[in-house]
C-alpha atoms as a printed R data frame, in Angstrom:
   type eleno elety resid chain resno       x      y       z
1  ATOM     1    CA   MET     A     1   0.030  0.036   0.000
2  ATOM     2    CA   TYR     A     2   1.479  3.360  -1.034
3  ATOM     3    CA   LEU     A     3   1.033  6.225   1.546
4  ATOM     4    CA   GLU     A     4   1.105  9.880   0.659
5  ATOM     5    CA   PHE     A     5   0.860 12.981   2.886
6  ATOM     6    CA   TYR     A     6  -2.568 14.367   3.290
7  ATOM     7    CA   GLU     A     7  -4.054 17.474   4.828
8  ATOM     8    CA   VAL     A     8  -7.390 17.578   6.598
9  ATOM     9    CA   ASP     A     9  -8.905 20.964   7.305
10 ATOM    10    CA   VAL     A    10 -11.721 20.950   9.770
11 ATOM    11    CA   PRO     A    11 -13.772 24.209  10.523
12 ATOM    12    CA   ILE     A    12 -13.861 25.096  14.136
13 ATOM    13    CA   HIS     A    13 -15.707 27.580  16.311
14 ATOM    14    CA   ASP     A    14 -15.603 28.726  19.804
15 ATOM    15    CA   THR     A    15 -18.805 28.026  21.730
16 ATOM    16    CA   THR     A    16 -18.183 30.869  24.173
17 ATOM    17    CA   ARG     A    17 -17.222 33.681  21.762
18 ATOM    18    CA   ALA     A    18 -17.967 34.385  18.147
19 ATOM    19    CA   GLN     A    19 -14.638 33.115  16.784
20 ATOM    20    CA   HIS     A    20 -14.135 30.773  13.793
21 ATOM    21    CA   GLY     A    21 -11.170 29.085  12.245
22 ATOM    22    CA   VAL     A    22  -9.709 25.934  10.865
23 ATOM    23    CA   HIS     A    23  -7.883 23.131  12.612
24 ATOM    24    CA   VAL     A    24  -5.360 21.496  10.268
25 ATOM    25    CA   PHE     A    25  -4.203 17.927  10.582
26 ATOM    26    CA   THR     A    26  -1.502 16.249   8.411
27 ATOM    27    CA   GLY     A    27  -0.128 12.745   8.099
28 ATOM    28    CA   LYS     A    28   0.286  9.829   5.737
29 ATOM    29    CA   ALA     A    29  -2.738  7.838   4.369
30 ATOM    30    CA   SER     A    30  -3.700  5.883   1.362
31 ATOM    31    CA   SER     A    31  -6.879  7.904   0.584
32 ATOM    32    CA   VAL     A    32  -8.962 10.892   1.495
33 ATOM    33    CA   THR     A    33 -11.288  8.504   3.441
34 ATOM    34    CA   GLU     A    34  -8.365  7.166   5.513
35 ATOM    35    CA   ALA     A    35  -7.066 10.707   6.137
36 ATOM    36    CA   LEU     A    36 -10.355 11.885   7.477
37 ATOM    37    CA   ALA     A    37 -10.604  8.894   9.700
38 ATOM    38    CA   ARG     A    38  -7.084  9.236  11.027
39 ATOM    39    CA   ALA     A    39  -7.545 12.965  11.739
40 ATOM    40    CA   HIS     A    40 -10.686 12.217  13.633
41 ATOM    41    CA   GLN     A    41  -9.089  9.408  15.683
42 ATOM    42    CA   VAL     A    42  -6.058 11.548  16.780
43 ATOM    43    CA   TYR     A    43  -8.430 14.374  17.687
44 ATOM    44    CA   ASP     A    44 -10.675 12.119  19.724
45 ATOM    45    CA   ALA     A    45  -7.589 10.670  21.542
46 ATOM    46    CA   ALA     A    46  -6.306 14.214  22.255
47 ATOM    47    CA   ARG     A    47  -9.645 15.358  23.585
48 ATOM    48    CA   ALA     A    48 -10.167 12.313  25.835
49 ATOM    49    CA   ALA     A    49  -6.662 12.785  27.248
50 ATOM    50    CA   ARG     A    50  -7.367 16.467  27.927
51 ATOM    51    CA   GLN     A    51 -10.642 15.702  29.643
52 ATOM    52    CA   ALA     A    52  -8.864 13.142  31.789
53 ATOM    53    CA   GLY     A    53  -6.235 15.699  32.744
54 ATOM    54    CA   LEU     A    54  -3.454 14.071  30.821
55 ATOM    55    CA   GLU     A    55  -1.094 15.369  28.125
56 ATOM    56    CA   ALA     A    56  -2.184 14.842  24.490
57 ATOM    57    CA   PRO     A    57  -0.706 11.777  22.886
58 ATOM    58    CA   GLY     A    58   2.266 12.561  20.626
59 ATOM    59    CA   GLN     A    59   2.590 11.880  16.963
60 ATOM    60    CA   GLN     A    60   1.150  8.514  15.999
61 ATOM    61    CA   ASP     A    61   1.718  6.172  13.069
62 ATOM    62    CA   GLY     A    62   1.946  8.052   9.724
63 ATOM    63    CA   GLY     A    63   2.775 11.426  11.432
64 ATOM    64    CA   TRP     A    64  -0.791 12.019  12.682
65 ATOM    65    CA   GLY     A    65  -1.279 13.906  15.919
66 ATOM    66    CA   ALA     A    66  -3.371 16.614  17.366
67 ATOM    67    CA   ARG     A    67  -2.073 19.663  19.350
68 ATOM    68    CA   GLY     A    68  -3.653 22.729  20.436
69 ATOM    69    CA   VAL     A    69  -6.910 21.105  21.545
70 ATOM    70    CA   ARG     A    70  -8.773 23.645  23.715
71 ATOM    71    CA   ASP     A    71 -11.890 23.492  25.732
72 ATOM    72    CA   GLY     A    72 -14.780 25.464  24.276
73 ATOM    73    CA   TRP     A    73 -13.723 24.857  20.692
74 ATOM    74    CA   GLU     A    74 -15.960 22.549  18.537
75 ATOM    75    CA   LEU     A    75 -14.933 20.856  15.256
76 ATOM    76    CA   ASP     A    76 -17.296 20.524  12.387
77 ATOM    77    CA   TRP     A    77 -16.380 17.165  11.123
78 ATOM    78    CA   ALA     A    78 -19.243 17.092   8.574
79 ATOM    79    CA   ALA     A    79 -17.650 20.059   6.806
80 ATOM    80    CA   ALA     A    80 -13.992 18.770   6.951
81 ATOM    81    CA   LYS     A    81 -12.093 18.759   3.713
82 ATOM    82    CA   ALA     A    82  -9.151 16.519   2.847
83 ATOM    83    CA   GLY     A    83  -6.772 16.222   0.048
84 ATOM    84    CA   ARG     A    84  -3.075 15.427  -0.785
85 ATOM    85    CA   TRP     A    85  -0.838 17.751   0.939
86 ATOM    86    CA   SER     A    86   1.162 20.223  -1.179
87 ATOM    87    CA   ASN     A    87   4.236 21.781   0.455
88 ATOM    88    CA   PRO     A    88   3.973 25.512  -0.122
89 ATOM    89    CA   ASN     A    89   7.729 25.788   0.198
90 ATOM    90    CA   GLY     A    90   8.515 22.845  -2.080
91 ATOM    91    CA   TRP     A    91  11.019 23.231  -4.824
92 ATOM    92    CA   THR     A    92   8.433 22.308  -7.433
93 ATOM    93    CA   ARG     A    93   6.307 25.435  -6.685
94 ATOM    94    CA   LYS     A    94   7.129 28.770  -8.294
95 ATOM    95    CA   THR     A    95   7.670 31.642  -5.920
96 ATOM    96    CA   PRO     A    96   7.118 35.394  -6.606
97 ATOM    97    CA   TYR     A    97  10.992 35.821  -6.450
98 ATOM    98    CA   GLU     A    98  11.589 33.726  -9.643
99 ATOM    99    CA   LEU     A    99  12.370 35.677 -12.775
């Protein structure tokens, strides 16, 4: 099975204030479906650890992990989007500094 890096963008909102954003997860997966599942798994594990007063688990297989989990922020998994990750600083991308 060939694994590639994926990015999963999940809209978030603060339940106590009118703030919105996106929580980004990255890691290796074989498909968009697997990437979404892995991101959800690591988020659930980090949230459970936080609720138990423990430190969030570190990076898991494939580089997946969840940091910055905070109370009061809700993730909208139904609106999550996933796709292959593209390094914005990769050598294959053109930069505005090229002539």
